[in-house]
N, C-alpha and C positions, 0 to 999 in steps of 0.2 A: 734482506728478505722482504722488504716492503712494509714492515710493521711500523706503526707510529712510535715516535720516541716520546716517552712520558717522563714526568718528574720522578726522581728516585729518592726515596726517603731512607737514607742510610741509618738514621737514628732509630727509626721504627724497626728496621731489619735487625740491628744490633740487639735490641731489647729482647729478641726471641732466642738468643743464644746464651744459655746459662753459663757456659764456660768463660765468656767474656767478663763475667763478674769477678773472676780471679785477678783481673787487672793487667794481664799481659797484652802486648800488641802482637798479634799473630801475623807473621809473614811466612808461615810454614804450610799454607794451604796446598801448594803443589804436592806435598807429601801426604795430604789428607786434611780435609776441612774440619772445622768445628761443627757441632751438631745442634740443630735447633730443638727446642723443647718438644715440638710436635712429633719429631722423628723418634726421640727417646720415649715419648708416651706411647707411640704406636708399637714399638718393640716390646715395651713392658706390658702393654695391653694383651698382646698375644700370649706372652709367657704367663699371664694371670688367667687366661681363658682355657677352656677345654679344647684341646687340639689333638687330632689323631692322624693316621695316614689318610691320604685323600680318598674320599668316597662319597656316597650319596645316602647312606642309611642313617648314621647317627649325626647329631648336630655337630659333634667334634670333627667328624669326617667332612661334613659339608663346609664347616668353617675353614678347614685347611684348603679345600678346593677353591673356595671363594678368594682366599688370600693369594693363591697362586695366579688365578685368572686376573685378579685386580692388578697384581704386580706386572704381569705381562702387558696388560693394557696401558699401564702407566709408563713403562719403559718404551713401549711403542709410540706413545704420544710424545715423549721426550725426544725420540730419535727419528720421528716421522717414518716408522717402520711398521711391519705387520706383527701383531701380537703372536701369530703362529710361527714367527721366525725369531722370537726372543728366547735365548738360552741363558740360564743362570748357572754360575759356578763359583767356586771359592775365591777366585781371583781372575783378573784378565790374563795373567801368565798361564794359569792352569788351563784356561779355555783355549789359549793360543797353542799350547802344546797338544791339546786334544785334537784340534783341527789340523795342525801340522802333520801329526803322525797318521791321521786318517787319510789326508790327501796323499801323503807320501807312499801309500800302498799302490798308487797308480803311477808313481814316478820311477825312473830308473836311469842308468847311464845314458848320457846324451841330453837328458832333460836339464833345465836350468831354473834357478830360483834367484830372484833379485831382492836384496835387502839394502838398507842405507846406513851410513855411518852417523846419521843424525838421530836415529831412533833409540829409545829405551831398550835395554837388553832383553826385556820381556817380549819385544816384537822383533828381535833379531835371532837370539839363540834358538828358539823353537824351530824356526824355519831352517837355520843353518844345520842344526843337529839332525833334523828329519831328512834333509837333503843328503848329508854325509852318510846316514844310515842306509840309504837306498842307492848311493852312488851317483846322485845328481850333482850338478855343478852349481856353485854359489857365485853370483855376480854381485859386485858392490857398487852402489851409487854414492858418490862423495858430495859433501857440501863445501861451500866457500868459507874457509876459516875466518876470513876478515869480516864478513857480513853475517855469517850464520845462515845464509840462504841455501836452499836446496833447489837449484834450477831444474826446470822440467827436463832440460836436455841431459842432465846428469843421470836421469832415470831412462829416458828414451834411448840414450846412447849405448845402453847395455842390454836393450831388449833384442830378441830374435824370435824366429819361428819356433825355437825350442823352449822359450820361456813358458813356464807353467804357472808361476805365481809371483807377484810383486808385493812387497810389504813396505808401506810408507806411513810415517806418523802424520797425524793431522796437526799436531803441534809438538815441538820438542819440549820435553819436560825440563831440560836443562837451560835452553836458550829462549824458548817461547816461539821460535820460528814456525810459521804456518805455510807449508808448501802449497802450490796450486794443485789441489787434488783433482778437480774436474779435468784439467788438461792432462794430468798424468793418467787418470783413469781411462780417458779416451784412447791414449796411446797403448795402454796395457790391454784393453779389450780388442783393439785393432790387431794386436799381436796374438790374440786368442788365449790370453792368460787371465787368471783370476787376480783380483785386487783386494788386498787386506789392508785395513786402516786401523791404526792405534789411536783411538779417540779419547784416551784416558785424561790427558792434560787439556784437550780442546773442549770437551763437553761442558765443563763447569763455566766456560767463559763465552761461548758462542752458540748461536742457533744451529742445531744439527738437523740435517736432512740426508739420510743415508743414500737415498737414490740420487739426490742432487750432486753429491760428491763422487758418486760412481763406485761406492764400496760394495764388494761382494760379501765381505766380512767386516763388521765394524765392532770393535771392542771398546768397552769403557768400564769404569769402576764406580759404584755408587758412593763409596766413602770419599771420593773426590768432589762430589756435589751434594754434601750434607747428609748422605745416607750412611748405612752400616757397611761393614766390610763384605762386599759381594761383587763378583765380576759379572758383566753382562756382554753377551754377543748378540748382535742383530744381523740377520741374513734373510734372504728370500726363502720362504718355506720350500719352494720347489728345489732350490739348491741343496738345502739340508736333506731333502728326501733322497737326493742322489748319493749321499755319503753314508758309509756304513762304519760307524765307530765301534770300538770294543764296548761290550756291555754284558751284564749278567743275563743268563739265558731266560729266566722268568720275567725280567723287566720288560716294559712295553717297548714296542718298536715304533711307536707313534712319534711324530715330529711336533714339537721340539724335544719331547721327553727322552728320546733315545740318546740324547747328548748329556743328560743330567743323571749322574751316578748317585745312587742312594736317595734317602729322604731329603727333600729340600728344607732349608732352614726357614720355616714359616715366619718366625719373628723378624728375620732380616728382610724377607720379602715385604712384609708389612711396613717396615721402616723405609724401604726403597719407594714404595707407593707414597708414603708420607713425604719423603724428600721431593718427589716430583710434584706433588700437590703444593708443597712449600714454594718451590721454584715458580709454579704457575701463579702464585699469589704475591710475588715480589713487586709487581706494579699493579695499580688499580685498573679495573675494567672487566667487562664480561666476555662472553663467548665460550666456545668449546675449550676444553683443557689445552689442546694443542694451540689454539689461538692465544690463550692466556700465557702459555709458555713462551711463544714467540715474542709477544709484547714484553714480557718480563725480562727475558734474556737479552733482548735488544736494549732495554733500559740499563740493565746491568753492564753490558758491554760498553755502552757510551760512558757510563759512570767510571768504570774501571780504566778505560782508555785515558780519560781526562786526568785521573789520579796518577796513572803511570807516567804520562807525559810530564806532569809537574815534578814527580819524584825523579825522573830521569835527568831533568835539567839541574835539579839540586845535587844529585849525585855527581854529575859531570863537573860540578864546581868544587868538589872536595879534592884537595891535593893528593896525588898518588893513587886515586881510585880509577881503576880501569874496567870499563864495561865490556863484556864479551858478547858479540853478536849484535847486529843492527838491522835485522831483516825488516823489510817494509811492512810486512803483515805479521804481527806477533800477538801473543797473549800478554796479559799484564804481569809479565815475569821478567825480572832483571837479575843478571848474574854478573858478579864482579870479583876482583881481587883488590887488595889494598897494600900498596908498597910498604915493605918493612914489617908487616903484621901478617902472620900465617892465617889462612882462612879459619882454621879451627879456633884460633885465639880470638878472631873477630866474633865468631859465633858465641864463644864463652863470655866475652866482655859485654856483648849486647844483651845476652841472657841475664847478666847481673843487673842490667837496667830494665829488665822486664820486657825486652824486645826479642821475640823468637824469630830468628833468621838463620836457619841452619847452613852448614857448610859440608861439602862433599862433592861427589860426582853423580850421586843420585841414580845409580844403576844405568846411566847413559854412558856405558863403558866405552864404546867406539867413539862417541862424540868427545868424551873427555880426553881420550888418547890423541885425537886430531888437534884438540885445543892445547895440548901440553899440560893438562891439569890432572891427569889420572892419579898421580901420587899425592899432590897437595890439595886438590879439590878447589872449589871456589865457593863464595857465599851466594846463596840464591834467595831472592826476595820475591815472594808471590803475593799479589794483591787478591783479595776476595770480596764478595759482595758486602761483607761486614767490615772491611777496612775503611777507616775514616781519616780525615786530615790530621787529627791528633796522633794517630798511629804513625803516620808518615813523619810528622814533626819529631817524634821520639826517636825514630830510626835515624833520621838525618843528624839530629843532635848527637846521638851516640857515635855515629861514624865520624863526624867532624872532630869530636873529642879524641877518638882513637888516632885520627890522621895527624893531629897536632902533637 
């Protein structure tokens, strides 16, 4: 993105995470990151303050309104999106179902939807089930099992003039693979279809620009980038204006509020704003919040990539350890099996050493089926901005002991 690469002080970053004081080496970030003190304080601060339904009369109402607007602005800065196109929900999956069933009202027999076998099921099943409910056809784009790559041609090869929507992950939560989204988006839009992107696993590790990747719908989750459990959707306000989701009769028809059911969780919104501000401060330097986010995430990405490359070389040297997927562009996520030791046992034995590296298929159901690990799972190691060299040493030592 053209941002300068600056020094990254991982020790300073680690000091801001109270949970790290418990002593575990956390490689479970892909399932949810640990939380910095600033985010916890922001959540607690709202719960300790007078808050009411949004309004302009009482201070409690005004505070609620301010919290919502600040959270939309923060998420927009993180994703290079419009605040008026930021929708909050309980999870990415819940938001995807909402959009899928809203869009499907205009689909019918003869229409087609494209999903991939690389995606998390939260970005597969909503589209598949919505298509099935209205009689539309589902087309599948497959990935290369040997490399974990999703070639652009795998998606373009199943496009047609009947395609209504294409759903592709920005990064596989199981393998870390990052498809070429701009190229895919161009083909999707040339076919006259909408493009949905699952950015849950991508957002914590790379600079996001929704327009640059060509996403009509971009989903992510705050709890994967240091925030609370909250789903986020970014879309163009004009696109959201064209959609008519189910809602209560007296609730507002304004965008983006028409997509948000019930009272928003103000404390979680405040925590999301704090998480974005935390990200913006991960590297030194001034500028707008968006400029600081780009600088910080660029520094994080360089740091995590270096750590991943070192870890990958060390894992490859362990007898019987087989890495899954070798895509050219990946997040700092490594998935593997160890000969003679069940993934669940690797998970348990590492946990005994204070190393948290979970095993499973992690809801990447179709991906796990293609890899042949749907029943046994695999061990997934995810690096985070707070992972340091000593964490990596503990992981490698534990795995080497198991292999011997």
